[in-house]
C-alpha positions in Angstrom: -7.4 16.6 4.0 -7.1 18.6 0.8 -4.6 17.7 -1.9 -3.2 21.3 -1.7 -2.0 20.4 1.8 0.6 18.2 0.2 2.5 21.3 -0.9 4.1 21.1 2.5 6.8 18.5 2.2 6.6 17.4 5.9 2.9 16.7 5.5 3.4 14.7 2.3 6.1 12.6 4.0 4.0 12.0 7.0 0.9 11.1 5.0 2.9 8.8 2.7 4.3 6.9 5.7 0.8 6.5 7.1 -0.6 5.3 3.7 2.2 2.7 3.5 1.7 1.4 7.0 -2.1 1.4 6.9 -2.0 -0.4 3.5 0.1 -3.1 5.2 -2.1 -3.4 8.3 -5.4 -3.4 6.4 -4.1 -6.0 3.9 -2.9 -8.2 6.7 -6.2 -7.8 8.5 -8.2 -8.8 5.5 -5.9 -11.9 5.0 -6.3 -12.9 8.6 -10.0 -12.4 8.5 -10.2 -14.8 5.5 -7.9 -17.3 7.3 -10.0 -17.4 10.4 -13.5 -17.3 8.8 -12.9 -18.8 5.3 -15.5 -16.4 4.0 -15.0 -15.8 0.3 -16.0 -12.2 0.5 -12.6 -11.5 2.1 -10.9 -12.8 -1.1 -12.8 -10.3 -3.2 -12.3 -7.5 -0.6 -8.6 -8.3 -0.5 -8.1 -8.3 -4.2 -10.1 -5.0 -4.6 -8.1 -3.5 -1.7 -4.8 -4.5 -3.2 -5.6 -2.8 -6.5 -6.8 0.3 -4.7 -3.7 0.3 -2.5 -1.4 0.0 -5.5 -2.8 3.1 -7.1 -2.9 5.1 -3.9 0.7 4.2 -2.9 1.8 4.7 -6.4 0.5 8.2 -6.5 2.4 9.2 -3.4 5.5 7.3 -4.4 5.7 9.3 -7.6 5.2 12.5 -5.8 8.0 11.6 -3.4 10.3 10.7 -6.3 9.9 14.1 -7.8 10.5 15.7 -4.4 13.6 13.6 -3.9 15.1 15.3 -6.9 13.9 18.8 -6.1 14.4 19.0 -2.3 18.0 18.5 -1.1 17.4 19.4 2.6 14.7 16.8 3.2 16.3 14.2 0.9 17.1 11.7 3.7 13.5 11.8 5.1 12.0 11.5 1.6 14.3 8.5 0.8 13.4 6.7 4.0 9.7 7.1 3.2 10.3 5.8 -0.3 12.1 2.7 1.2 9.1 2.1 3.5 6.8 2.3 0.6 9.0 -0.1 -1.5 9.0 -2.6 1.4 5.2 -3.0 0.8 5.7 -4.2 -2.8 6.9 -7.8 -2.0 4.3 -8.1 0.7 1.6 -6.9 -1.6 2.7 -9.2 -4.4 2.6 -12.1 -2.0 -0.9 -11.2 -0.7 -2.2 -10.8 -4.3 -0.6 -14.2 -5.3 -2.1 -15.8 -2.2 -5.5 -14.3 -3.0 -5.5 -15.6 -6.5 -4.3 -19.0 -5.4 -7.1 -19.2 -2.8 -9.6 -17.9 -5.3 -8.6 -20.4 -8.0 -8.4 -23.4 -5.7 -11.6 -22.5 -3.9 -13.8 -21.6 -6.9 -12.4 -23.9 -9.6 -14.0 -27.0 -8.2 
């Protein structure tokens, strides 16, 4: 998908929702993989993924904020997508906190 495709508001809204949901699912999967395997590689993968997800979600979040102001007819749909993306923030913070706690307790010995 090309970045110019996001000129269509419906495509941007749909893609932003997918980014938010996939970020949640992949982050949860990485956490569960660590929990069941206790392989340290998942800690590194999870922390790297979290940082990448913050930038990716942040980019689309900012685009949606600008659209919220500019586009009155799709305002409700844009706002719902923004709320979905905001719901990921506390979950992401918890996952990052948990990752650092596991990392520090596991590797400080």
